[in-house]
Gaussian input, Z-matrix of N, CA and C with variables (Angstrom, degrees):
# hf/3-21g

backbone

0 1
 N
 C     1     B1
 C     2     B2     1     A1
 N     3     B3     2     A2     1     D1
 C     4     B4     3     A3     2     D2
 C     5     B5     4     A4     3     D3
 N     6     B6     5     A5     4     D4
 C     7     B7     6     A6     5     D5
 C     8     B8     7     A7     6     D6
 N     9     B9     8     A8     7     D7
 C    10    B10     9     A9     8     D8
 C    11    B11    10    A10     9     D9
 N    12    B12    11    A11    10    D10
 C    13    B13    12    A12    11    D11
 C    14    B14    13    A13    12    D12
 N    15    B15    14    A14    13    D13
 C    16    B16    15    A15    14    D14
 C    17    B17    16    A16    15    D15
 N    18    B18    17    A17    16    D16
 C    19    B19    18    A18    17    D17
 C    20    B20    19    A19    18    D18
 N    21    B21    20    A20    19    D19
 C    22    B22    21    A21    20    D20
 C    23    B23    22    A22    21    D21
 N    24    B24    23    A23    22    D22
 C    25    B25    24    A24    23    D23
 C    26    B26    25    A25    24    D24
 N    27    B27    26    A26    25    D25
 C    28    B28    27    A27    26    D26
 C    29    B29    28    A28    27    D27
 N    30    B30    29    A29    28    D28
 C    31    B31    30    A30    29    D29
 C    32    B32    31    A31    30    D30
 N    33    B33    32    A32    31    D31
 C    34    B34    33    A33    32    D32
 C    35    B35    34    A34    33    D33
 N    36    B36    35    A35    34    D34
 C    37    B37    36    A36    35    D35
 C    38    B38    37    A37    36    D36
 N    39    B39    38    A38    37    D37
 C    40    B40    39    A39    38    D38
 C    41    B41    40    A40    39    D39
 N    42    B42    41    A41    40    D40
 C    43    B43    42    A42    41    D41
 C    44    B44    43    A43    42    D42
 N    45    B45    44    A44    43    D43
 C    46    B46    45    A45    44    D44
 C    47    B47    46    A46    45    D45
 N    48    B48    47    A47    46    D46
 C    49    B49    48    A48    47    D47
 C    50    B50    49    A49    48    D48
 N    51    B51    50    A50    49    D49
 C    52    B52    51    A51    50    D50
 C    53    B53    52    A52    51    D51
 N    54    B54    53    A53    52    D52
 C    55    B55    54    A54    53    D53
 C    56    B56    55    A55    54    D54
 N    57    B57    56    A56    55    D55
 C    58    B58    57    A57    56    D56
 C    59    B59    58    A58    57    D57
 N    60    B60    59    A59    58    D58
 C    61    B61    60    A60    59    D59
 C    62    B62    61    A61    60    D60
 N    63    B63    62    A62    61    D61
 C    64    B64    63    A63    62    D62
 C    65    B65    64    A64    63    D63
 N    66    B66    65    A65    64    D64
 C    67    B67    66    A66    65    D65
 C    68    B68    67    A67    66    D66
 N    69    B69    68    A68    67    D67
 C    70    B70    69    A69    68    D68
 C    71    B71    70    A70    69    D69
 N    72    B72    71    A71    70    D70
 C    73    B73    72    A72    71    D71
 C    74    B74    73    A73    72    D72
 N    75    B75    74    A74    73    D73
 C    76    B76    75    A75    74    D74
 C    77    B77    76    A76    75    D75
 N    78    B78    77    A77    76    D76
 C    79    B79    78    A78    77    D77
 C    80    B80    79    A79    78    D78
 N    81    B81    80    A80    79    D79
 C    82    B82    81    A81    80    D80
 C    83    B83    82    A82    81    D81
 N    84    B84    83    A83    82    D82
 C    85    B85    84    A84    83    D83
 C    86    B86    85    A85    84    D84
 N    87    B87    86    A86    85    D85
 C    88    B88    87    A87    86    D86
 C    89    B89    88    A88    87    D87
 N    90    B90    89    A89    88    D88
 C    91    B91    90    A90    89    D89
 C    92    B92    91    A91    90    D90
 N    93    B93    92    A92    91    D91
 C    94    B94    93    A93    92    D92
 C    95    B95    94    A94    93    D93
 N    96    B96    95    A95    94    D94
 C    97    B97    96    A96    95    D95
 C    98    B98    97    A97    96    D96
 N    99    B99    98    A98    97    D97
 C   100   B100    99    A99    98    D98
 C   101   B101   100   A100    99    D99
 N   102   B102   101   A101   100   D100
 C   103   B103   102   A102   101   D101
 C   104   B104   103   A103   102   D102
 N   105   B105   104   A104   103   D103
 C   106   B106   105   A105   104   D104
 C   107   B107   106   A106   105   D105
 N   108   B108   107   A107   106   D106
 C   109   B109   108   A108   107   D107
 C   110   B110   109   A109   108   D108
 N   111   B111   110   A110   109   D109
 C   112   B112   111   A111   110   D110
 C   113   B113   112   A112   111   D111
 N   114   B114   113   A113   112   D112
 C   115   B115   114   A114   113   D113
 C   116   B116   115   A115   114   D114
 N   117   B117   116   A116   115   D115
 C   118   B118   117   A117   116   D116
 C   119   B119   118   A118   117   D117
 N   120   B120   119   A119   118   D118
 C   121   B121   120   A120   119   D119
 C   122   B122   121   A121   120   D120
 N   123   B123   122   A122   121   D121
 C   124   B124   123   A123   122   D122
 C   125   B125   124   A124   123   D123
 N   126   B126   125   A125   124   D124
 C   127   B127   126   A126   125   D125
 C   128   B128   127   A127   126   D126
 N   129   B129   128   A128   127   D127
 C   130   B130   129   A129   128   D128
 C   131   B131   130   A130   129   D129
 N   132   B132   131   A131   130   D130
 C   133   B133   132   A132   131   D131
 C   134   B134   133   A133   132   D132
 N   135   B135   134   A134   133   D133
 C   136   B136   135   A135   134   D134
 C   137   B137   136   A136   135   D135
 N   138   B138   137   A137   136   D136
 C   139   B139   138   A138   137   D137
 C   140   B140   139   A139   138   D138
 N   141   B141   140   A140   139   D139
 C   142   B142   141   A141   140   D140
 C   143   B143   142   A142   141   D141
 N   144   B144   143   A143   142   D142
 C   145   B145   144   A144   143   D143
 C   146   B146   145   A145   144   D144
 N   147   B147   146   A146   145   D145
 C   148   B148   147   A147   146   D146
 C   149   B149   148   A148   147   D147
 N   150   B150   149   A149   148   D148
 C   151   B151   150   A150   149   D149
 C   152   B152   151   A151   150   D150
 N   153   B153   152   A152   151   D151
 C   154   B154   153   A153   152   D152
 C   155   B155   154   A154   153   D153
 N   156   B156   155   A155   154   D154
 C   157   B157   156   A156   155   D155
 C   158   B158   157   A157   156   D156
 N   159   B159   158   A158   157   D157
 C   160   B160   159   A159   158   D158
 C   161   B161   160   A160   159   D159
 N   162   B162   161   A161   160   D160
 C   163   B163   162   A162   161   D161
 C   164   B164   163   A163   162   D162
 N   165   B165   164   A164   163   D163
 C   166   B166   165   A165   164   D164
 C   167   B167   166   A166   165   D165
 N   168   B168   167   A167   166   D166
 C   169   B169   168   A168   167   D167
 C   170   B170   169   A169   168   D168
 N   171   B171   170   A170   169   D169
 C   172   B172   171   A171   170   D170
 C   173   B173   172   A172   171   D171
 N   174   B174   173   A173   172   D172
 C   175   B175   174   A174   173   D173
 C   176   B176   175   A175   174   D174
 N   177   B177   176   A176   175   D175
 C   178   B178   177   A177   176   D176
 C   179   B179   178   A178   177   D177
 N   180   B180   179   A179   178   D178
 C   181   B181   180   A180   179   D179
 C   182   B182   181   A181   180   D180
 N   183   B183   182   A182   181   D181
 C   184   B184   183   A183   182   D182
 C   185   B185   184   A184   183   D183
 N   186   B186   185   A185   184   D184
 C   187   B187   186   A186   185   D185
 C   188   B188   187   A187   186   D186
 N   189   B189   188   A188   187   D187
 C   190   B190   189   A189   188   D188
 C   191   B191   190   A190   189   D189
 N   192   B192   191   A191   190   D190
 C   193   B193   192   A192   191   D191
 C   194   B194   193   A193   192   D192
 N   195   B195   194   A194   193   D193
 C   196   B196   195   A195   194   D194
 C   197   B197   196   A196   195   D195
 N   198   B198   197   A197   196   D196
 C   199   B199   198   A198   197   D197
 C   200   B200   199   A199   198   D198
 N   201   B201   200   A200   199   D199
 C   202   B202   201   A201   200   D200
 C   203   B203   202   A202   201   D201
 N   204   B204   203   A203   202   D202
 C   205   B205   204   A204   203   D203
 C   206   B206   205   A205   204   D204
 N   207   B207   206   A206   205   D205
 C   208   B208   207   A207   206   D206
 C   209   B209   208   A208   207   D207
 N   210   B210   209   A209   208   D208
 C   211   B211   210   A210   209   D209
 C   212   B212   211   A211   210   D210
 N   213   B213   212   A212   211   D211
 C   214   B214   213   A213   212   D212
 C   215   B215   214   A214   213   D213
 N   216   B216   215   A215   214   D214
 C   217   B217   216   A216   215   D215
 C   218   B218   217   A217   216   D216
 N   219   B219   218   A218   217   D217
 C   220   B220   219   A219   218   D218
 C   221   B221   220   A220   219   D219
 N   222   B222   221   A221   220   D220
 C   223   B223   222   A222   221   D221
 C   224   B224   223   A223   222   D222
 N   225   B225   224   A224   223   D223
 C   226   B226   225   A225   224   D224
 C   227   B227   226   A226   225   D225
 N   228   B228   227   A227   226   D226
 C   229   B229   228   A228   227   D227
 C   230   B230   229   A229   228   D228
 N   231   B231   230   A230   229   D229
 C   232   B232   231   A231   230   D230
 C   233   B233   232   A232   231   D231
 N   234   B234   233   A233   232   D232
 C   235   B235   234   A234   233   D233
 C   236   B236   235   A235   234   D234
 N   237   B237   236   A236   235   D235
 C   238   B238   237   A237   236   D236
 C   239   B239   238   A238   237   D237
 N   240   B240   239   A239   238   D238
 C   241   B241   240   A240   239   D239
 C   242   B242   241   A241   240   D240
 N   243   B243   242   A242   241   D241
 C   244   B244   243   A243   242   D242
 C   245   B245   244   A244   243   D243
 N   246   B246   245   A245   244   D244
 C   247   B247   246   A246   245   D245
 C   248   B248   247   A247   246   D246
 N   249   B249   248   A248   247   D247
 C   250   B250   249   A249   248   D248
 C   251   B251   250   A250   249   D249
 N   252   B252   251   A251   250   D250
 C   253   B253   252   A252   251   D251
 C   254   B254   253   A253   252   D252
 N   255   B255   254   A254   253   D253
 C   256   B256   255   A255   254   D254
 C   257   B257   256   A256   255   D255
 N   258   B258   257   A257   256   D256
 C   259   B259   258   A258   257   D257
 C   260   B260   259   A259   258   D258
 N   261   B261   260   A260   259   D259
 C   262   B262   261   A261   260   D260
 C   263   B263   262   A262   261   D261
 N   264   B264   263   A263   262   D262
 C   265   B265   264   A264   263   D263
 C   266   B266   265   A265   264   D264
 N   267   B267   266   A266   265   D265
 C   268   B268   267   A267   266   D266
 C   269   B269   268   A268   267   D267
 N   270   B270   269   A269   268   D268
 C   271   B271   270   A270   269   D269
 C   272   B272   271   A271   270   D270
 N   273   B273   272   A272   271   D271
 C   274   B274   273   A273   272   D272
 C   275   B275   274   A274   273   D273
 N   276   B276   275   A275   274   D274
 C   277   B277   276   A276   275   D275
 C   278   B278   277   A277   276   D276
 N   279   B279   278   A278   277   D277
 C   280   B280   279   A279   278   D278
 C   281   B281   280   A280   279   D279
 N   282   B282   281   A281   280   D280
 C   283   B283   282   A282   281   D281
 C   284   B284   283   A283   282   D282
 N   285   B285   284   A284   283   D283
 C   286   B286   285   A285   284   D284
 C   287   B287   286   A286   285   D285
 N   288   B288   287   A287   286   D286
 C   289   B289   288   A288   287   D287
 C   290   B290   289   A289   288   D288
 N   291   B291   290   A290   289   D289
 C   292   B292   291   A291   290   D290
 C   293   B293   292   A292   291   D291
 N   294   B294   293   A293   292   D292
 C   295   B295   294   A294   293   D293
 C   296   B296   295   A295   294   D294
 N   297   B297   296   A296   295   D295
 C   298   B298   297   A297   296   D296
 C   299   B299   298   A298   297   D297
 N   300   B300   299   A299   298   D298
 C   301   B301   300   A300   299   D299
 C   302   B302   301   A301   300   D300
 N   303   B303   302   A302   301   D301
 C   304   B304   303   A303   302   D302
 C   305   B305   304   A304   303   D303
 N   306   B306   305   A305   304   D304
 C   307   B307   306   A306   305   D305
 C   308   B308   307   A307   306   D306

   B1=1.3657
   B2=1.5445
   B3=1.2708
   B4=1.4648
   B5=1.4677
   B6=1.3074
   B7=1.4839
   B8=1.5191
   B9=1.3307
   B10=1.4754
   B11=1.5763
   B12=1.2867
   B13=1.4940
   B14=1.5032
   B15=1.2563
   B16=1.4719
   B17=1.4641
   B18=1.3549
   B19=1.5433
   B20=1.4888
   B21=1.4803
   B22=1.3387
   B23=1.4367
   B24=1.3512
   B25=1.4225
   B26=1.5497
   B27=1.2942
   B28=1.4881
   B29=1.5471
   B30=1.2867
   B31=1.4245
   B32=1.5148
   B33=1.2898
   B34=1.4837
   B35=1.5365
   B36=1.3193
   B37=1.4903
   B38=1.5516
   B39=1.3110
   B40=1.3532
   B41=1.5382
   B42=1.2896
   B43=1.4039
   B44=1.5637
   B45=1.3599
   B46=1.4303
   B47=1.5210
   B48=1.4077
   B49=1.4130
   B50=1.5112
   B51=1.3341
   B52=1.4438
   B53=1.4829
   B54=1.4110
   B55=1.4112
   B56=1.5334
   B57=1.3759
   B58=1.5009
   B59=1.5130
   B60=1.3152
   B61=1.4312
   B62=1.5798
   B63=1.2805
   B64=1.4261
   B65=1.5037
   B66=1.3462
   B67=1.4643
   B68=1.4969
   B69=1.2938
   B70=1.4677
   B71=1.5169
   B72=1.3634
   B73=1.4025
   B74=1.5567
   B75=1.3493
   B76=1.4539
   B77=1.5488
   B78=1.3872
   B79=1.3547
   B80=1.5260
   B81=1.3140
   B82=1.4466
   B83=1.5979
   B84=1.2913
   B85=1.4944
   B86=1.5804
   B87=1.4514
   B88=1.4077
   B89=1.5943
   B90=1.3647
   B91=1.4209
   B92=1.5258
   B93=1.4033
   B94=1.4606
   B95=1.4166
   B96=1.3288
   B97=1.5215
   B98=1.5044
   B99=1.3388
   B100=1.4792
   B101=1.4895
   B102=1.3348
   B103=1.5783
   B104=1.4648
   B105=1.2889
   B106=1.4970
   B107=1.5586
   B108=1.2632
   B109=1.4329
   B110=1.4856
   B111=1.3665
   B112=1.4127
   B113=1.5666
   B114=1.2790
   B115=1.5105
   B116=1.4616
   B117=1.2859
   B118=1.5628
   B119=1.4663
   B120=1.2753
   B121=1.4755
   B122=1.6399
   B123=1.2517
   B124=1.4517
   B125=1.3911
   B126=1.3776
   B127=1.4640
   B128=1.5153
   B129=1.3168
   B130=1.4792
   B131=1.4832
   B132=1.3185
   B133=1.3598
   B134=1.6215
   B135=1.2111
   B136=1.4567
   B137=1.5386
   B138=1.3045
   B139=1.4310
   B140=1.4727
   B141=1.2647
   B142=1.4026
   B143=1.5434
   B144=1.3002
   B145=1.4369
   B146=1.6078
   B147=1.1994
   B148=1.5493
   B149=1.5988
   B150=1.3088
   B151=1.5413
   B152=1.4708
   B153=1.3462
   B154=1.4936
   B155=1.4400
   B156=1.3329
   B157=1.4745
   B158=1.4795
   B159=1.3163
   B160=1.4562
   B161=1.4830
   B162=1.3973
   B163=1.4913
   B164=1.4557
   B165=1.3590
   B166=1.4761
   B167=1.5876
   B168=1.2553
   B169=1.5830
   B170=1.4143
   B171=1.2492
   B172=1.5356
   B173=1.5150
   B174=1.3201
   B175=1.5114
   B176=1.4906
   B177=1.3067
   B178=1.6048
   B179=1.6037
   B180=1.3661
   B181=1.4324
   B182=1.5098
   B183=1.2801
   B184=1.4766
   B185=1.5845
   B186=1.2594
   B187=1.4986
   B188=1.5926
   B189=1.2781
   B190=1.4957
   B191=1.5222
   B192=1.4182
   B193=1.5119
   B194=1.4477
   B195=1.3506
   B196=1.4696
   B197=1.5418
   B198=1.2236
   B199=1.5537
   B200=1.4437
   B201=1.3283
   B202=1.4101
   B203=1.5248
   B204=1.2756
   B205=1.4835
   B206=1.4662
   B207=1.3760
   B208=1.5048
   B209=1.5169
   B210=1.3418
   B211=1.4954
   B212=1.6223
   B213=1.2208
   B214=1.4972
   B215=1.5419
   B216=1.3795
   B217=1.4648
   B218=1.4753
   B219=1.3020
   B220=1.4310
   B221=1.5641
   B222=1.3514
   B223=1.4295
   B224=1.6878
   B225=1.2120
   B226=1.4060
   B227=1.5514
   B228=1.2656
   B229=1.3992
   B230=1.5097
   B231=1.3136
   B232=1.4728
   B233=1.5547
   B234=1.2797
   B235=1.4597
   B236=1.5539
   B237=1.3717
   B238=1.4993
   B239=1.5884
   B240=1.2751
   B241=1.4872
   B242=1.4760
   B243=1.3053
   B244=1.5476
   B245=1.5201
   B246=1.2811
   B247=1.4137
   B248=1.5452
   B249=1.3832
   B250=1.4853
   B251=1.5007
   B252=1.3496
   B253=1.4897
   B254=1.6363
   B255=1.3188
   B256=1.5586
   B257=1.5140
   B258=1.2777
   B259=1.5675
   B260=1.5639
   B261=1.3364
   B262=1.5025
   B263=1.5045
   B264=1.3594
   B265=1.4702
   B266=1.4885
   B267=1.3184
   B268=1.4933
   B269=1.4289
   B270=1.4440
   B271=1.5105
   B272=1.4443
   B273=1.3023
   B274=1.5044
   B275=1.5370
   B276=1.2983
   B277=1.5223
   B278=1.4273
   B279=1.3646
   B280=1.4318
   B281=1.5354
   B282=1.2656
   B283=1.4044
   B284=1.5356
   B285=1.2527
   B286=1.5566
   B287=1.5487
   B288=1.4014
   B289=1.4846
   B290=1.5150
   B291=1.3716
   B292=1.5329
   B293=1.5500
   B294=1.3405
   B295=1.4299
   B296=1.5246
   B297=1.3512
   B298=1.4285
   B299=1.5234
   B300=1.3658
   B301=1.5177
   B302=1.5883
   B303=1.2707
   B304=1.4380
   B305=1.5637
   B306=1.3346
   B307=1.4793
   B308=1.3768
   A1=109.71
   A2=118.23
   A3=118.01
   A4=115.41
   A5=120.25
   A6=117.10
   A7=105.48
   A8=113.08
   A9=120.14
   A10=113.82
   A11=119.86
   A12=120.11
   A13=103.85
   A14=118.43
   A15=130.15
   A16=114.19
   A17=116.64
   A18=121.38
   A19=103.37
   A20=112.37
   A21=123.78
   A22=111.23
   A23=118.84
   A24=123.48
   A25=109.62
   A26=116.12
   A27=115.30
   A28=112.73
   A29=118.11
   A30=122.74
   A31=108.11
   A32=120.31
   A33=125.64
   A34=111.20
   A35=116.40
   A36=120.99
   A37=112.70
   A38=117.19
   A39=121.71
   A40=117.00
   A41=120.93
   A42=124.04
   A43=110.46
   A44=115.35
   A45=112.54
   A46=113.22
   A47=116.16
   A48=117.53
   A49=112.91
   A50=119.89
   A51=126.01
   A52=116.70
   A53=114.86
   A54=122.30
   A55=115.01
   A56=113.43
   A57=121.67
   A58=109.12
   A59=118.25
   A60=124.19
   A61=108.15
   A62=120.11
   A63=123.28
   A64=117.99
   A65=114.24
   A66=123.23
   A67=108.01
   A68=118.94
   A69=122.38
   A70=109.54
   A71=117.17
   A72=119.43
   A73=111.78
   A74=112.84
   A75=122.28
   A76=105.74
   A77=112.07
   A78=120.63
   A79=115.39
   A80=123.62
   A81=125.84
   A82=108.18
   A83=111.34
   A84=117.46
   A85=116.89
   A86=109.98
   A87=114.76
   A88=109.65
   A89=114.31
   A90=120.46
   A91=115.15
   A92=113.18
   A93=119.91
   A94=112.01
   A95=118.09
   A96=122.70
   A97=111.96
   A98=118.03
   A99=121.56
   A100=110.23
   A101=117.17
   A102=116.85
   A103=113.01
   A104=119.06
   A105=127.73
   A106=107.03
   A107=119.95
   A108=122.75
   A109=113.08
   A110=115.12
   A111=123.62
   A112=108.35
   A113=116.16
   A114=115.59
   A115=114.18
   A116=115.43
   A117=118.00
   A118=113.30
   A119=118.60
   A120=119.29
   A121=106.18
   A122=119.58
   A123=118.56
   A124=115.64
   A125=120.58
   A126=126.97
   A127=110.37
   A128=119.56
   A129=124.11
   A130=110.21
   A131=115.92
   A132=121.54
   A133=112.97
   A134=113.37
   A135=121.11
   A136=113.54
   A137=118.26
   A138=124.09
   A139=106.54
   A140=120.77
   A141=121.75
   A142=110.64
   A143=117.59
   A144=125.28
   A145=108.98
   A146=113.92
   A147=119.36
   A148=102.76
   A149=111.29
   A150=121.16
   A151=105.09
   A152=114.42
   A153=118.64
   A154=112.42
   A155=118.86
   A156=126.49
   A157=112.73
   A158=120.91
   A159=123.15
   A160=116.28
   A161=117.16
   A162=122.26
   A163=112.50
   A164=117.03
   A165=122.54
   A166=116.54
   A167=117.09
   A168=117.86
   A169=114.87
   A170=124.26
   A171=125.83
   A172=108.70
   A173=118.04
   A174=116.70
   A175=108.11
   A176=118.63
   A177=118.19
   A178=106.53
   A179=121.17
   A180=118.81
   A181=117.70
   A182=114.98
   A183=115.79
   A184=119.50
   A185=119.59
   A186=122.96
   A187=107.76
   A188=112.65
   A189=114.74
   A190=114.39
   A191=112.28
   A192=120.71
   A193=113.57
   A194=120.91
   A195=119.21
   A196=105.32
   A197=118.59
   A198=120.71
   A199=109.14
   A200=123.59
   A201=126.10
   A202=114.77
   A203=115.60
   A204=117.82
   A205=110.46
   A206=120.53
   A207=121.24
   A208=106.73
   A209=110.43
   A210=118.84
   A211=109.80
   A212=118.03
   A213=116.14
   A214=108.04
   A215=114.31
   A216=121.58
   A217=110.76
   A218=119.80
   A219=121.84
   A220=116.09
   A221=114.76
   A222=121.52
   A223=105.22
   A224=123.01
   A225=119.00
   A226=115.13
   A227=117.76
   A228=120.33
   A229=114.78
   A230=119.24
   A231=124.31
   A232=117.94
   A233=115.69
   A234=120.94
   A235=110.93
   A236=110.42
   A237=116.77
   A238=112.02
   A239=118.23
   A240=118.57
   A241=108.98
   A242=121.08
   A243=121.02
   A244=109.64
   A245=121.88
   A246=125.17
   A247=112.86
   A248=112.60
   A249=116.73
   A250=110.12
   A251=115.34
   A252=119.56
   A253=110.58
   A254=108.34
   A255=112.86
   A256=109.18
   A257=119.90
   A258=124.64
   A259=105.74
   A260=114.58
   A261=118.49
   A262=112.45
   A263=114.42
   A264=119.63
   A265=111.75
   A266=118.05
   A267=119.16
   A268=112.20
   A269=117.62
   A270=118.89
   A271=109.75
   A272=114.73
   A273=121.48
   A274=114.85
   A275=117.00
   A276=123.66
   A277=117.77
   A278=118.03
   A279=122.57
   A280=114.87
   A281=119.30
   A282=123.28
   A283=115.53
   A284=116.37
   A285=120.12
   A286=106.46
   A287=116.66
   A288=118.54
   A289=108.74
   A290=118.25
   A291=119.61
   A292=108.85
   A293=120.99
   A294=117.46
   A295=109.04
   A296=113.99
   A297=121.52
   A298=109.79
   A299=112.88
   A300=117.81
   A301=109.04
   A302=112.31
   A303=117.80
   A304=109.84
   A305=114.32
   A306=115.39
   A307=111.59
   D1=135.59
   D2=173.75
   D3=-83.46
   D4=130.54
   D5=-175.60
   D6=-71.81
   D7=144.73
   D8=167.60
   D9=81.21
   D10=-4.26
   D11=-175.62
   D12=-88.86
   D13=120.92
   D14=178.86
   D15=-119.83
   D16=135.91
   D17=172.66
   D18=-118.37
   D19=155.97
   D20=174.03
   D21=-134.20
   D22=134.98
   D23=-178.91
   D24=-116.64
   D25=128.93
   D26=176.49
   D27=174.00
   D28=-171.27
   D29=-175.43
   D30=-64.87
   D31=138.50
   D32=-173.17
   D33=-53.94
   D34=-39.97
   D35=179.98
   D36=-62.26
   D37=-21.51
   D38=-175.98
   D39=-105.19
   D40=-24.15
   D41=-170.59
   D42=-97.15
   D43=-21.81
   D44=-171.01
   D45=-64.23
   D46=-28.92
   D47=-174.69
   D48=-69.75
   D49=-15.82
   D50=176.83
   D51=-70.59
   D52=-19.08
   D53=174.96
   D54=-59.76
   D55=-28.93
   D56=177.69
   D57=-60.25
   D58=-30.24
   D59=-171.93
   D60=-98.20
   D61=8.17
   D62=-179.69
   D63=80.58
   D64=15.96
   D65=178.58
   D66=-85.77
   D67=132.29
   D68=176.14
   D69=-79.28
   D70=113.47
   D71=-175.47
   D72=-97.42
   D73=140.28
   D74=179.65
   D75=-127.87
   D76=94.57
   D77=178.66
   D78=-71.67
   D79=133.34
   D80=-179.76
   D81=-131.77
   D82=165.33
   D83=178.25
   D84=-93.82
   D85=-27.46
   D86=-174.37
   D87=-160.33
   D88=-177.23
   D89=-175.06
   D90=-63.20
   D91=-38.64
   D92=179.32
   D93=-63.45
   D94=-48.24
   D95=174.52
   D96=-57.18
   D97=-42.70
   D98=-179.41
   D99=-63.58
   D100=-38.86
   D101=175.21
   D102=-63.12
   D103=-37.31
   D104=179.21
   D105=-66.81
   D106=-46.08
   D107=176.98
   D108=-62.06
   D109=-47.83
   D110=-178.02
   D111=-60.30
   D112=-46.89
   D113=175.59
   D114=-58.74
   D115=-41.67
   D116=175.60
   D117=-60.42
   D118=-31.85
   D119=-174.36
   D120=-74.23
   D121=-17.47
   D122=178.66
   D123=-54.56
   D124=-28.22
   D125=-179.22
   D126=-84.56
   D127=-17.52
   D128=174.98
   D129=-95.40
   D130=165.14
   D131=-173.71
   D132=-109.49
   D133=108.66
   D134=175.43
   D135=-123.96
   D136=142.67
   D137=173.07
   D138=-70.81
   D139=-41.92
   D140=-174.17
   D141=-145.02
   D142=138.15
   D143=176.56
   D144=-117.67
   D145=113.91
   D146=-179.41
   D147=-100.80
   D148=138.57
   D149=173.82
   D150=-127.02
   D151=126.36
   D152=173.29
   D153=-70.68
   D154=132.45
   D155=-168.86
   D156=-53.79
   D157=-33.60
   D158=179.57
   D159=-59.91
   D160=-24.27
   D161=-179.83
   D162=-120.47
   D163=14.76
   D164=-177.85
   D165=-85.90
   D166=-12.91
   D167=-171.91
   D168=-54.34
   D169=-46.59
   D170=-176.31
   D171=-73.63
   D172=-33.11
   D173=178.22
   D174=-67.99
   D175=-43.56
   D176=-177.62
   D177=-67.13
   D178=-39.45
   D179=175.80
   D180=-65.75
   D181=-36.03
   D182=-177.18
   D183=-103.99
   D184=-10.88
   D185=-178.85
   D186=-109.00
   D187=115.43
   D188=-179.83
   D189=-104.25
   D190=-27.55
   D191=-169.67
   D192=-83.07
   D193=-25.16
   D194=-172.19
   D195=-147.37
   D196=87.44
   D197=-178.22
   D198=-80.41
   D199=127.59
   D200=178.33
   D201=-75.19
   D202=172.71
   D203=169.99
   D204=-73.72
   D205=118.49
   D206=179.69
   D207=-97.22
   D208=122.79
   D209=-173.49
   D210=-107.18
   D211=120.70
   D212=179.56
   D213=-61.71
   D214=151.97
   D215=177.70
   D216=-143.01
   D217=172.59
   D218=-170.85
   D219=-71.16
   D220=-8.85
   D221=-177.25
   D222=-99.82
   D223=-0.28
   D224=-175.53
   D225=-116.84
   D226=132.79
   D227=177.16
   D228=-112.66
   D229=9.00
   D230=-170.21
   D231=-86.84
   D232=-23.68
   D233=-178.63
   D234=58.90
   D235=37.86
   D236=-178.46
   D237=-63.71
   D238=-42.21
   D239=-178.91
   D240=-63.50
   D241=-33.90
   D242=176.90
   D243=-72.06
   D244=-36.20
   D245=173.76
   D246=-56.67
   D247=-48.29
   D248=-176.53
   D249=-68.15
   D250=-41.51
   D251=178.40
   D252=-59.17
   D253=-41.68
   D254=-177.54
   D255=-67.35
   D256=-39.07
   D257=-178.75
   D258=-64.34
   D259=-49.32
   D260=-174.95
   D261=-62.29
   D262=-40.81
   D263=179.85
   D264=-71.95
   D265=-33.12
   D266=176.39
   D267=-70.03
   D268=-34.97
   D269=178.76
   D270=-66.56
   D271=-45.43
   D272=-175.34
   D273=-70.29
   D274=-35.50
   D275=-178.03
   D276=-107.42
   D277=-12.82
   D278=-178.63
   D279=78.54
   D280=-3.94
   D281=176.86
   D282=-133.68
   D283=164.70
   D284=-178.52
   D285=-96.23
   D286=97.12
   D287=-176.30
   D288=-81.39
   D289=-7.08
   D290=-177.37
   D291=-102.83
   D292=9.04
   D293=-179.19
   D294=-67.01
   D295=157.01
   D296=-174.59
   D297=-100.99
   D298=17.09
   D299=-176.15
   D300=-82.24
   D301=-158.37
   D302=179.83
   D303=-73.17
   D304=155.55
   D305=175.11
   D306=149.69

């Protein structure tokens, strides 16, 4: 794996700005196309793959072995990234550290 090589998948209007920071942008139109691009990236070497939440649904549903970083965006209301982080933390620690209750 190459150090520091980062890819981002999302709607074109949102991912293009990341090119300024040296991130390789993969603009897509929908969740289906995002899954196809993500699967294609498995042959390439990236330290980090970021997927914007608005196009991440099919990836989360179909990919179990390598979950990317899900980044919230202006077109998403789902808080999917937060749900994934909560589930992973709960499995690892046995408690929900992100709960909004007392503590």
